[in-house]
C-alpha positions as CSV (number, residue, x, y, z in Angstrom):
1,M,0.0,0.0,0.0
2,N,1.4,3.4,-1.0
3,F,1.1,6.3,1.4
4,R,0.7,9.7,-0.1
5,P,0.8,12.6,2.4
6,T,-1.9,15.2,2.4
7,T,-1.2,18.6,0.9
8,L,-0.7,20.2,4.3
9,E,1.6,17.4,5.4
10,R,3.7,17.8,2.3
11,A,3.7,21.6,2.7
12,F,5.1,21.4,6.2
13,A,7.7,18.7,5.1
14,L,8.9,21.0,2.3
15,A,9.1,24.0,4.6
16,K,11.2,22.1,7.1
17,T,13.9,21.3,4.4
18,G,15.1,24.9,4.4
19,E,15.1,25.0,0.6
20,Y,12.2,27.3,0.1
21,D,12.2,31.1,0.7
22,G,8.4,31.3,1.4
23,V,4.9,30.0,0.8
24,N,4.8,31.0,-2.9
25,D,7.8,28.7,-3.5
26,L,6.2,26.0,-1.6
27,K,3.0,26.3,-3.6
28,I,5.0,26.1,-6.9
29,Q,6.6,22.8,-5.7
30,L,3.3,21.4,-4.4
31,K,1.6,22.1,-7.7
32,A,4.5,20.5,-9.6
33,E,4.0,17.4,-7.4
34,G,0.3,17.3,-8.1
35,F,-1.0,18.6,-4.9
36,A,-4.1,20.9,-4.5
37,V,-2.5,24.2,-3.6
38,Q,-6.0,25.7,-2.9
39,Q,-5.8,24.0,0.5
40,V,-2.8,26.2,1.5
41,E,-4.7,29.3,2.5
42,G,-5.6,31.2,5.6
43,R,-3.6,33.7,7.6
44,T,-2.5,31.4,10.4
45,L,-1.4,28.6,8.1
46,I,0.5,30.9,5.8
47,R,2.2,32.5,8.8
48,Q,3.2,29.0,10.2
49,L,4.6,27.9,6.9
50,R,6.5,31.2,6.3
51,D,8.0,31.1,9.8
52,L,9.0,27.5,9.4
53,C,10.7,28.3,6.0
54,I,12.6,31.1,7.7
55,A,13.6,29.1,10.7
56,S,14.7,26.1,8.6
57,R,16.9,28.3,6.4
58,K,18.5,29.8,9.5
59,D,19.3,26.3,10.8
60,K,20.9,25.2,7.5
61,P,24.7,25.7,7.2
62,P,25.5,28.6,4.9
63,E,27.2,26.4,2.3
64,E,23.9,24.4,1.9
65,Q,21.7,27.5,1.6
66,T,20.5,28.4,-1.9
67,P,20.9,32.1,-2.8
68,S,17.6,34.1,-2.3
């Protein structure tokens, strides 16, 4: 049995990688992976994802960070 995460699970997983500058970048990747980006909405959710992207980029060593 194959397990496919929900759109929100995948959004949080992507945000934790430190590879995305913000929610717009996450949405582009989610859409490319076939997820419904319409589910990524709402002020609180957007703030959580944005803050997680920022925190994850800070935790990443500088040589692994992609230029913004």
